[in-house]
A tleap script that builds the chain and sets N, CA, C and O, in Angstrom:
source leaprc.protein.ff14SB
mol = sequence {
  NMET SER VAL ARG PRO LEU VAL PHE VAL SER
  GLY LEU THR LEU GLY ASP TYR VAL LEU TRP
  ASN TRP SER LEU ASN HIE ASN HIE ASP VAL
  LEU ALA LEU ILE SER GLY LEU THR LEU PRO
  PRO LEU ALA VAL ALA CYS VAL TRP LEU LEU
  VAL LEU THR ALA MET ARG LEU LEU ALA ARG
  PHE GLY ARG ARG SER ALA ARG ALA GLY VAL
  GLY SER THR ALA ARG GLY THR THR GLN GLY
  THR ALA ALA SER ALA GLY SER ALA ARG SER
  PRO ARG PRO ALA GLY ALA ALA PRO GLU GLU
  ALA PRO THR ALA ALA GLY ALA ALA ARG SER
  SER SER ARG LEU ALA CALA
}
set mol.1.N position { 8.750 2.377 -1.220 }
set mol.1.CA position { 9.338 2.631 -1.938 }
set mol.1.C position { 9.033 4.166 -1.764 }
set mol.1.O position { 8.234 4.476 -0.880 }
set mol.2.N position { 9.662 5.251 -2.614 }
set mol.2.CA position { 10.430 6.317 -1.885 }
set mol.2.C position { 9.246 7.318 -2.661 }
set mol.2.O position { 8.546 6.885 -3.576 }
set mol.3.N position { 9.180 8.275 -2.304 }
set mol.3.CA position { 8.519 9.193 -2.641 }
set mol.3.C position { 9.162 10.860 -3.170 }
set mol.3.O position { 8.553 11.918 -3.325 }
set mol.4.N position { 10.331 10.591 -3.310 }
set mol.4.CA position { 11.908 11.456 -3.995 }
set mol.4.C position { 11.285 11.458 -5.068 }
set mol.4.O position { 10.635 12.492 -5.219 }
set mol.5.N position { 11.176 10.472 -6.179 }
set mol.5.CA position { 10.889 11.235 -7.751 }
set mol.5.C position { 9.578 11.957 -7.585 }
set mol.5.O position { 9.492 12.962 -8.290 }
set mol.6.N position { 8.305 11.633 -6.657 }
set mol.6.CA position { 7.546 12.651 -7.102 }
set mol.6.C position { 7.550 13.483 -6.586 }
set mol.6.O position { 6.776 14.358 -6.975 }
set mol.7.N position { 8.451 13.778 -5.325 }
set mol.7.CA position { 8.878 15.279 -5.050 }
set mol.7.C position { 9.803 16.089 -5.801 }
set mol.7.O position { 9.771 17.260 -6.180 }
set mol.8.N position { 10.706 15.074 -5.924 }
set mol.8.CA position { 11.983 16.109 -7.799 }
set mol.8.C position { 10.578 16.296 -9.042 }
set mol.8.O position { 10.535 17.298 -9.756 }
set mol.9.N position { 10.087 15.786 -9.085 }
set mol.9.CA position { 9.168 16.017 -10.493 }
set mol.9.C position { 8.123 17.290 -10.346 }
set mol.9.O position { 7.705 18.192 -11.072 }
set mol.10.N position { 7.925 16.790 -8.830 }
set mol.10.CA position { 6.645 17.970 -8.960 }
set mol.10.C position { 7.249 19.818 -8.422 }
set mol.10.O position { 6.657 20.896 -8.457 }
set mol.11.N position { 8.519 19.471 -8.013 }
set mol.11.CA position { 9.230 20.805 -8.178 }
set mol.11.C position { 9.790 21.101 -9.242 }
set mol.11.O position { 9.836 22.305 -9.493 }
set mol.12.N position { 10.309 20.295 -10.079 }
set mol.12.CA position { 10.624 20.644 -11.567 }
set mol.12.C position { 9.348 21.353 -11.954 }
set mol.12.O position { 9.359 22.572 -12.124 }
set mol.13.N position { 7.845 20.375 -12.151 }
set mol.13.CA position { 7.180 20.927 -13.056 }
set mol.13.C position { 6.467 22.632 -12.109 }
set mol.13.O position { 6.194 23.599 -12.820 }
set mol.14.N position { 6.326 22.698 -10.994 }
set mol.14.CA position { 6.223 24.173 -10.370 }
set mol.14.C position { 7.152 24.795 -11.205 }
set mol.14.O position { 6.642 25.501 -12.074 }
set mol.15.N position { 9.006 24.702 -11.183 }
set mol.15.CA position { 9.356 25.417 -11.147 }
set mol.15.C position { 9.442 25.983 -12.760 }
set mol.15.O position { 9.998 27.015 -13.136 }
set mol.16.N position { 8.846 25.160 -13.440 }
set mol.16.CA position { 8.998 25.354 -15.483 }
set mol.16.C position { 7.948 26.321 -15.166 }
set mol.16.O position { 8.187 27.420 -15.667 }
set mol.17.N position { 6.276 26.235 -14.130 }
set mol.17.CA position { 5.792 27.180 -14.517 }
set mol.17.C position { 5.924 28.495 -13.875 }
set mol.17.O position { 5.334 29.536 -14.166 }
set mol.18.N position { 6.392 28.380 -13.382 }
set mol.18.CA position { 7.038 30.010 -12.674 }
set mol.18.C position { 7.870 30.429 -13.729 }
set mol.18.O position { 7.913 31.649 -13.884 }
set mol.19.N position { 8.590 29.690 -14.549 }
set mol.19.CA position { 9.828 29.976 -15.573 }
set mol.19.C position { 8.604 30.364 -16.566 }
set mol.19.O position { 8.733 31.366 -17.269 }
set mol.20.N position { 7.714 29.781 -16.618 }
set mol.20.CA position { 7.042 30.336 -18.328 }
set mol.20.C position { 6.631 31.265 -18.066 }
set mol.20.O position { 6.985 32.298 -18.636 }
set mol.21.N position { 5.615 31.239 -16.980 }
set mol.21.CA position { 4.796 33.162 -16.049 }
set mol.21.C position { 5.917 33.892 -16.528 }
set mol.21.O position { 6.084 34.356 -17.656 }
set mol.22.N position { 6.637 33.938 -15.576 }
set mol.22.CA position { 7.408 34.888 -15.813 }
set mol.22.C position { 8.596 35.539 -17.048 }
set mol.22.O position { 9.430 36.444 -17.075 }
set mol.23.N position { 8.163 34.635 -17.852 }
set mol.23.CA position { 8.980 34.879 -19.032 }
set mol.23.C position { 8.083 35.256 -20.415 }
set mol.23.O position { 8.516 35.548 -21.530 }
set mol.24.N position { 6.688 35.148 -19.958 }
set mol.24.CA position { 5.457 35.314 -20.767 }
set mol.24.C position { 5.393 36.533 -20.116 }
set mol.24.O position { 4.337 36.902 -20.630 }
set mol.25.N position { 5.674 37.360 -19.451 }
set mol.25.CA position { 4.900 38.589 -18.820 }
set mol.25.C position { 6.112 39.423 -18.654 }
set mol.25.O position { 6.026 40.470 -18.013 }
set mol.26.N position { 7.521 38.951 -19.310 }
set mol.26.CA position { 8.457 39.962 -19.241 }
set mol.26.C position { 8.915 39.570 -20.716 }
set mol.26.O position { 10.079 39.196 -20.866 }
set mol.27.N position { 8.175 39.628 -21.665 }
set mol.27.CA position { 8.597 39.005 -22.879 }
set mol.27.C position { 9.927 38.682 -23.220 }
set mol.27.O position { 10.690 39.322 -23.944 }
set mol.28.N position { 10.144 37.519 -22.564 }
set mol.28.CA position { 11.562 36.648 -23.305 }
set mol.28.C position { 10.665 35.476 -24.283 }
set mol.28.O position { 10.597 34.304 -23.911 }
set mol.29.N position { 10.322 35.720 -24.940 }
set mol.29.CA position { 9.813 35.246 -25.850 }
set mol.29.C position { 10.552 33.297 -26.308 }
set mol.29.O position { 9.837 32.309 -26.476 }
set mol.30.N position { 12.121 33.333 -26.393 }
set mol.30.CA position { 12.720 32.086 -26.570 }
set mol.30.C position { 12.641 30.930 -24.614 }
set mol.30.O position { 12.656 29.724 -24.368 }
set mol.31.N position { 12.573 32.036 -23.846 }
set mol.31.CA position { 12.264 31.035 -22.345 }
set mol.31.C position { 11.219 30.871 -22.569 }
set mol.31.O position { 11.039 29.657 -22.474 }
set mol.32.N position { 10.051 31.502 -22.911 }
set mol.32.CA position { 8.665 31.143 -22.925 }
set mol.32.C position { 8.463 30.108 -23.558 }
set mol.32.O position { 7.879 29.147 -23.056 }
set mol.33.N position { 8.916 30.125 -24.782 }
set mol.33.CA position { 8.963 28.655 -25.860 }
set mol.33.C position { 9.394 27.973 -25.249 }
set mol.33.O position { 8.621 27.151 -24.756 }
set mol.34.N position { 10.587 27.892 -24.960 }
set mol.34.CA position { 11.546 26.402 -23.793 }
set mol.34.C position { 10.776 25.876 -23.048 }
set mol.34.O position { 10.384 24.753 -23.363 }
set mol.35.N position { 10.395 26.353 -22.079 }
set mol.35.CA position { 9.753 26.125 -21.105 }
set mol.35.C position { 8.146 26.082 -21.668 }
set mol.35.O position { 7.656 24.999 -21.346 }
set mol.36.N position { 7.598 26.565 -22.089 }
set mol.36.CA position { 5.902 26.064 -22.450 }
set mol.36.C position { 6.177 24.967 -22.791 }
set mol.36.O position { 5.557 24.195 -22.060 }
set mol.37.N position { 6.921 24.298 -23.685 }
set mol.37.CA position { 7.227 23.333 -24.785 }
set mol.37.C position { 7.554 22.124 -23.386 }
set mol.37.O position { 7.117 20.996 -23.615 }
set mol.38.N position { 8.248 22.309 -22.063 }
set mol.38.CA position { 8.946 21.537 -21.506 }
set mol.38.C position { 7.767 21.285 -20.213 }
set mol.38.O position { 7.903 20.347 -19.428 }
set mol.39.N position { 6.631 22.243 -20.126 }
set mol.39.CA position { 5.987 22.250 -19.387 }
set mol.39.C position { 4.940 20.471 -19.189 }
set mol.39.O position { 4.835 19.747 -18.200 }
set mol.40.N position { 4.373 20.330 -20.543 }
set mol.40.CA position { 3.508 19.627 -20.084 }
set mol.40.C position { 3.840 18.075 -20.302 }
set mol.40.O position { 3.159 17.117 -19.934 }
set mol.41.N position { 5.027 18.068 -20.977 }
set mol.41.CA position { 5.671 16.319 -20.342 }
set mol.41.C position { 5.580 16.212 -18.639 }
set mol.41.O position { 5.120 15.235 -18.049 }
set mol.42.N position { 6.048 17.266 -18.075 }
set mol.42.CA position { 6.734 17.153 -17.141 }
set mol.42.C position { 5.562 17.660 -16.025 }
set mol.42.O position { 5.800 17.783 -14.824 }
set mol.43.N position { 4.058 17.970 -16.750 }
set mol.43.CA position { 2.743 17.808 -15.533 }
set mol.43.C position { 2.076 16.788 -16.005 }
set mol.43.O position { 0.968 16.517 -15.543 }
set mol.44.N position { 2.666 16.030 -17.040 }
set mol.44.CA position { 1.782 14.219 -16.301 }
set mol.44.C position { 2.605 13.782 -16.445 }
set mol.44.O position { 2.400 13.080 -17.436 }
set mol.45.N position { 3.745 13.621 -16.081 }
set mol.45.CA position { 4.587 12.334 -15.254 }
set mol.45.C position { 4.444 13.387 -13.747 }
set mol.45.O position { 4.893 12.684 -12.841 }
set mol.46.N position { 4.214 14.102 -13.439 }
set mol.46.CA position { 3.939 14.627 -12.055 }
set mol.46.C position { 2.613 13.825 -11.272 }
set mol.46.O position { 2.510 13.314 -10.157 }
set mol.47.N position { 1.444 14.013 -12.688 }
set mol.47.CA position { 0.132 13.372 -11.965 }
set mol.47.C position { 0.258 12.144 -12.410 }
set mol.47.O position { -0.550 11.413 -11.837 }
set mol.48.N position { 1.351 11.211 -13.694 }
set mol.48.CA position { 1.582 10.310 -13.134 }
set mol.48.C position { 2.203 9.449 -11.768 }
set mol.48.O position { 1.916 8.437 -11.128 }
set mol.49.N position { 2.987 10.268 -11.761 }
set mol.49.CA position { 3.875 9.581 -9.793 }
set mol.49.C position { 2.511 10.009 -8.905 }
set mol.49.O position { 1.975 9.082 -8.297 }
set mol.50.N position { 2.042 11.058 -8.812 }
set mol.50.CA position { 0.929 11.394 -7.835 }
set mol.50.C position { 0.284 10.356 -7.745 }
set mol.50.O position { 0.394 9.673 -6.727 }
set mol.51.N position { -0.823 9.851 -9.125 }
set mol.51.CA position { -1.494 8.289 -8.865 }
set mol.51.C position { -0.633 7.493 -8.551 }
set mol.51.O position { -0.585 7.232 -7.349 }
set mol.52.N position { 0.127 6.969 -9.245 }
set mol.52.CA position { 0.947 5.586 -8.695 }
set mol.52.C position { 1.111 6.075 -6.743 }
set mol.52.O position { 0.448 5.448 -5.918 }
set mol.53.N position { 1.755 6.852 -6.449 }
set mol.53.CA position { 1.685 6.979 -5.130 }
set mol.53.C position { 0.385 6.489 -3.985 }
set mol.53.O position { 0.143 5.761 -3.023 }
set mol.54.N position { -0.244 7.574 -4.985 }
set mol.54.CA position { -1.844 6.645 -3.986 }
set mol.54.C position { -2.018 5.583 -4.238 }
set mol.54.O position { -2.291 4.687 -3.441 }
set mol.55.N position { -1.902 5.506 -5.278 }
set mol.55.CA position { -2.312 3.895 -5.797 }
set mol.55.C position { -1.448 2.815 -5.019 }
set mol.55.O position { -2.057 1.758 -4.854 }
set mol.56.N position { 0.083 2.858 -4.410 }
set mol.56.CA position { 0.940 2.087 -3.669 }
set mol.56.C position { 0.527 2.274 -1.882 }
set mol.56.O position { 0.990 1.495 -1.049 }
set mol.57.N position { -0.302 3.300 -1.552 }
set mol.57.CA position { -0.391 3.711 -0.280 }
set mol.57.C position { -1.612 3.626 -0.140 }
set mol.57.O position { -1.991 3.982 0.975 }
set mol.58.N position { -2.771 3.134 -1.163 }
set mol.58.CA position { -4.046 2.205 -0.926 }
set mol.58.C position { -3.852 0.990 -0.851 }
set mol.58.O position { -4.527 0.374 -0.027 }
set mol.59.N position { -3.076 0.405 -1.507 }
set mol.59.CA position { -2.303 -1.165 -1.803 }
set mol.59.C position { -1.694 -1.200 -0.457 }
set mol.59.O position { -2.399 -2.035 0.108 }
set mol.60.N position { -0.958 -0.868 0.261 }
set mol.60.CA position { -0.229 -0.712 1.574 }
set mol.60.C position { -1.132 -0.904 2.908 }
set mol.60.O position { -0.929 -1.526 3.950 }
set mol.61.N position { -2.288 -0.055 2.412 }
set mol.61.CA position { -3.061 -0.290 3.596 }
set mol.61.C position { -4.307 -1.280 3.592 }
set mol.61.O position { -5.185 -1.526 4.420 }
set mol.62.N position { -4.072 -1.660 2.551 }
set mol.62.CA position { -5.302 -2.581 2.198 }
set mol.62.C position { -4.524 -3.857 2.613 }
set mol.62.O position { -5.135 -4.752 3.197 }
set mol.63.N position { -2.936 -4.005 2.282 }
set mol.63.CA position { -2.468 -5.452 2.584 }
set mol.63.C position { -2.618 -5.358 4.496 }
set mol.63.O position { -2.892 -6.405 5.083 }
set mol.64.N position { -2.499 -4.590 4.978 }
set mol.64.CA position { -2.160 -4.143 6.563 }
set mol.64.C position { -3.510 -4.845 6.854 }
set mol.64.O position { -3.792 -6.017 7.105 }
set mol.65.N position { -4.390 -3.492 6.707 }
set mol.65.CA position { -6.322 -4.042 7.315 }
set mol.65.C position { -6.468 -5.538 7.180 }
set mol.65.O position { -7.057 -6.176 8.053 }
set mol.66.N position { -5.978 -6.090 6.168 }
set mol.66.CA position { -6.203 -8.008 5.521 }
set mol.66.C position { -5.482 -8.751 6.440 }
set mol.66.O position { -5.883 -9.655 7.173 }
set mol.67.N position { -4.216 -8.206 6.307 }
set mol.67.CA position { -3.006 -9.144 7.110 }
set mol.67.C position { -3.796 -9.141 9.118 }
set mol.67.O position { -3.881 -10.122 9.857 }
set mol.68.N position { -4.233 -7.652 9.436 }
set mol.68.CA position { -4.843 -7.609 10.728 }
set mol.68.C position { -6.004 -8.665 10.674 }
set mol.68.O position { -5.854 -9.699 11.325 }
set mol.69.N position { -6.829 -8.531 10.147 }
set mol.69.CA position { -7.782 -8.942 10.199 }
set mol.69.C position { -7.610 -10.918 10.187 }
set mol.69.O position { -7.767 -11.733 11.096 }
set mol.70.N position { -7.320 -11.050 9.075 }
set mol.70.CA position { -6.491 -12.604 9.158 }
set mol.70.C position { -5.704 -13.078 10.841 }
set mol.70.O position { -5.745 -14.121 11.493 }
set mol.71.N position { -5.241 -12.156 11.000 }
set mol.71.CA position { -3.773 -12.753 12.451 }
set mol.71.C position { -5.182 -12.930 13.692 }
set mol.71.O position { -5.440 -13.937 14.351 }
set mol.72.N position { -5.973 -11.489 13.704 }
set mol.72.CA position { -6.590 -11.678 14.906 }
set mol.72.C position { -7.949 -12.844 14.972 }
set mol.72.O position { -8.382 -13.423 15.968 }
set mol.73.N position { -8.446 -12.944 13.462 }
set mol.73.CA position { -9.413 -14.215 13.525 }
set mol.73.C position { -8.353 -15.689 13.569 }
set mol.73.O position { -8.720 -16.623 14.281 }
set mol.74.N position { -7.355 -15.780 12.957 }
set mol.74.CA position { -6.762 -17.445 13.648 }
set mol.74.C position { -6.233 -17.264 15.060 }
set mol.74.O position { -6.566 -18.189 15.801 }
set mol.75.N position { -5.694 -16.571 15.476 }
set mol.75.CA position { -5.731 -16.290 16.990 }
set mol.75.C position { -7.046 -16.126 17.778 }
set mol.75.O position { -7.020 -16.287 18.998 }
set mol.76.N position { -7.821 -15.915 17.351 }
set mol.76.CA position { -8.896 -15.926 18.081 }
set mol.76.C position { -9.793 -17.068 17.574 }
set mol.76.O position { -10.908 -17.120 18.093 }
set mol.77.N position { -9.549 -17.813 16.823 }
set mol.77.CA position { -10.030 -19.492 17.367 }
set mol.77.C position { -8.874 -20.081 17.791 }
set mol.77.O position { -9.247 -21.246 17.934 }
set mol.78.N position { -7.921 -20.057 18.035 }
set mol.78.CA position { -7.101 -20.884 18.269 }
set mol.78.C position { -7.020 -20.639 20.013 }
set mol.78.O position { -6.490 -21.495 20.721 }
set mol.79.N position { -7.610 -19.371 20.594 }
set mol.79.CA position { -7.295 -19.324 22.094 }
set mol.79.C position { -9.068 -19.753 22.238 }
set mol.79.O position { -9.346 -20.466 23.202 }
set mol.80.N position { -9.928 -19.437 21.544 }
set mol.80.CA position { -11.600 -19.789 21.798 }
set mol.80.C position { -11.796 -21.373 21.707 }
set mol.80.O position { -12.855 -21.651 22.270 }
set mol.81.N position { -11.257 -22.343 21.280 }
set mol.81.CA position { -11.232 -24.147 21.040 }
set mol.81.C position { -10.111 -24.502 22.292 }
set mol.81.O position { -10.218 -25.527 22.965 }
set mol.82.N position { -9.252 -23.708 22.455 }
set mol.82.CA position { -8.525 -23.929 23.788 }
set mol.82.C position { -9.608 -23.699 24.925 }
set mol.82.O position { -10.065 -24.800 25.234 }
set mol.83.N position { -10.156 -22.732 25.620 }
set mol.83.CA position { -11.064 -22.471 26.183 }
set mol.83.C position { -12.149 -23.228 26.043 }
set mol.83.O position { -12.535 -23.668 27.126 }
set mol.84.N position { -13.048 -23.681 24.758 }
set mol.84.CA position { -13.999 -24.408 24.860 }
set mol.84.C position { -13.625 -26.074 25.340 }
set mol.84.O position { -14.296 -26.592 26.233 }
set mol.85.N position { -12.890 -26.573 24.897 }
set mol.85.CA position { -12.531 -27.848 25.420 }
set mol.85.C position { -11.854 -28.103 26.778 }
set mol.85.O position { -11.627 -29.207 27.272 }
set mol.86.N position { -11.538 -26.766 27.357 }
set mol.86.CA position { -11.210 -26.964 28.886 }
set mol.86.C position { -9.943 -27.512 29.421 }
set mol.86.O position { -9.451 -27.442 30.547 }
set mol.87.N position { -9.590 -28.003 28.466 }
set mol.87.CA position { -7.785 -28.680 28.493 }
set mol.87.C position { -7.205 -27.312 28.023 }
set mol.87.O position { -7.762 -26.561 27.222 }
set mol.88.N position { -5.949 -27.082 28.664 }
set mol.88.CA position { -4.684 -26.435 28.512 }
set mol.88.C position { -3.497 -27.276 27.192 }
set mol.88.O position { -2.623 -26.682 26.562 }
set mol.89.N position { -3.839 -28.750 27.091 }
set mol.89.CA position { -3.399 -29.442 26.584 }
set mol.89.C position { -3.720 -29.471 25.430 }
set mol.89.O position { -2.793 -29.230 24.657 }
set mol.90.N position { -4.934 -29.726 24.866 }
set mol.90.CA position { -6.112 -30.155 23.656 }
set mol.90.C position { -6.458 -28.576 23.299 }
set mol.90.O position { -6.855 -27.710 24.078 }
set mol.91.N position { -6.126 -28.443 21.578 }
set mol.91.CA position { -6.640 -26.710 21.573 }
set mol.91.C position { -7.638 -27.267 20.194 }
set mol.91.O position { -7.955 -26.530 19.260 }
set mol.92.N position { -7.984 -28.543 20.307 }
set mol.92.CA position { -9.006 -29.035 19.176 }
set mol.92.C position { -10.562 -28.921 19.930 }
set mol.92.O position { -10.910 -29.389 21.014 }
set mol.93.N position { -11.294 -28.180 19.009 }
set mol.93.CA position { -12.872 -28.818 19.928 }
set mol.93.C position { -12.982 -30.167 20.024 }
set mol.93.O position { -12.364 -31.026 19.395 }
set mol.94.N position { -14.321 -30.361 21.365 }
set mol.94.CA position { -14.434 -31.541 21.871 }
set mol.94.C position { -14.660 -32.677 21.264 }
set mol.94.O position { -14.139 -33.783 21.402 }
set mol.95.N position { -15.815 -32.141 20.306 }
set mol.95.CA position { -16.233 -32.911 19.316 }
set mol.95.C position { -15.244 -33.253 17.754 }
set mol.95.O position { -15.743 -34.107 17.021 }
set mol.96.N position { -14.203 -32.751 17.388 }
set mol.96.CA position { -13.209 -32.790 16.248 }
set mol.96.C position { -12.469 -34.290 16.326 }
set mol.96.O position { -12.550 -34.985 17.339 }
set mol.97.N position { -11.980 -34.564 15.525 }
set mol.97.CA position { -11.248 -35.906 15.339 }
set mol.97.C position { -10.014 -35.714 15.524 }
set mol.97.O position { -9.557 -34.591 15.314 }
set mol.98.N position { -9.277 -36.647 15.912 }
set mol.98.CA position { -7.861 -35.733 16.266 }
set mol.98.C position { -6.896 -35.605 14.477 }
set mol.98.O position { -5.953 -34.845 14.259 }
set mol.99.N position { -7.462 -36.496 13.559 }
set mol.99.CA position { -6.986 -35.792 12.113 }
set mol.99.C position { -7.109 -34.393 11.623 }
set mol.99.O position { -6.251 -33.770 10.998 }
set mol.100.N position { -8.503 -33.905 12.053 }
set mol.100.CA position { -8.680 -32.980 11.680 }
set mol.100.C position { -8.209 -31.321 12.167 }
set mol.100.O position { -8.064 -30.289 11.512 }
set mol.101.N position { -8.097 -31.562 13.273 }
set mol.101.CA position { -7.301 -30.058 14.295 }
set mol.101.C position { -5.872 -29.836 13.626 }
set mol.101.O position { -5.554 -28.739 13.168 }
set mol.102.N position { -5.070 -30.891 13.601 }
set mol.102.CA position { -4.161 -30.202 13.136 }
set mol.102.C position { -4.167 -29.558 11.826 }
set mol.102.O position { -3.454 -28.629 11.446 }
set mol.103.N position { -5.240 -30.302 11.079 }
set mol.103.CA position { -5.030 -29.702 9.191 }
set mol.103.C position { -5.489 -28.297 9.709 }
set mol.103.O position { -4.694 -27.417 9.380 }
set mol.104.N position { -6.551 -27.864 10.425 }
set mol.104.CA position { -7.431 -26.791 10.447 }
set mol.104.C position { -6.021 -25.551 10.852 }
set mol.104.O position { -5.710 -24.468 10.356 }
set mol.105.N position { -5.581 -26.192 11.721 }
set mol.105.CA position { -4.600 -25.094 12.581 }
set mol.105.C position { -3.522 -24.922 11.186 }
set mol.105.O position { -3.385 -23.995 10.389 }
set mol.106.N position { -2.982 -25.994 11.282 }
set mol.106.CA position { -2.136 -25.947 10.134 }
set mol.106.C position { -2.416 -24.953 8.696 }
set mol.106.O position { -1.513 -24.367 8.099 }
set mol.107.N position { -3.630 -24.927 8.376 }
set mol.107.CA position { -4.182 -24.255 7.113 }
set mol.107.C position { -4.005 -22.604 7.613 }
set mol.107.O position { -3.537 -21.578 7.119 }
set mol.108.N position { -4.743 -23.043 9.033 }
set mol.108.CA position { -4.881 -21.553 9.455 }
set mol.108.C position { -3.445 -20.101 10.061 }
set mol.108.O position { -3.309 -18.890 10.232 }
set mol.109.N position { -2.726 -21.395 10.149 }
set mol.109.CA position { -1.073 -20.470 10.082 }
set mol.109.C position { -0.568 -20.432 8.569 }
set mol.109.O position { 0.086 -19.412 8.353 }
set mol.110.N position { -0.692 -21.242 7.507 }
set mol.110.CA position { -0.228 -21.130 6.152 }
set mol.110.C position { -0.578 -20.021 5.761 }
set mol.110.O position { 0.184 -19.173 5.297 }
set mol.111.N position { -2.419 -19.853 5.987 }
set mol.111.CA position { -3.244 -18.627 5.231 }
set mol.111.C position { -2.316 -17.509 6.040 }
set mol.111.O position { -1.767 -16.618 5.392 }
set mol.112.N position { -2.201 -17.571 7.137 }
set mol.112.CA position { -1.545 -16.183 7.607 }
set mol.112.C position { -0.147 -15.860 7.244 }
set mol.112.O position { 0.260 -14.702 7.329 }
set mol.113.N position { 0.666 -16.914 6.810 }
set mol.113.CA position { 1.872 -16.733 6.235 }
set mol.113.C position { 1.716 -15.930 4.579 }
set mol.113.O position { 2.373 -15.037 4.042 }
set mol.114.N position { 0.729 -16.603 4.207 }
set mol.114.CA position { 0.203 -16.182 2.688 }
set mol.114.C position { 0.372 -14.929 2.614 }
set mol.114.O position { 1.374 -14.415 2.117 }
set mol.115.N position { -0.812 -14.158 3.211 }
set mol.115.CA position { -0.983 -12.821 3.870 }
set mol.115.C position { -0.230 -11.835 3.785 }
set mol.115.O position { -0.584 -10.710 3.432 }
set mol.116.N position { 1.110 -12.246 4.170 }
set mol.116.CA position { 2.271 -11.210 4.749 }
set mol.116.C position { 2.694 -11.325 3.736 }
set mol.116.O position { 3.728 -10.733 3.428 }
savepdb mol mol.pdb
quit
């Protein structure tokens, strides 16, 4: 997601505020009225875009941390079971039945795909 709309609306809001303040101080009543009427909708849009951008950033960082946690857990489980079995050919635990091990490994792989 681009931050261009937030920058654009923030610039318009700041410019409108400066114009409104200047026109009030220099007795330009019509210009002050017009810029004063456009300032509240621009301020609301600016705050809305700021909140929306912040929520998207929080969601993005939340997904990254969750994805990193799932990936490291799945990799650690696979490496740990291969080391505990004592054989490089058998990635399943020593007491596990042959039918259970591929299902568990497939579930770990599919859950990491769903998290992405």
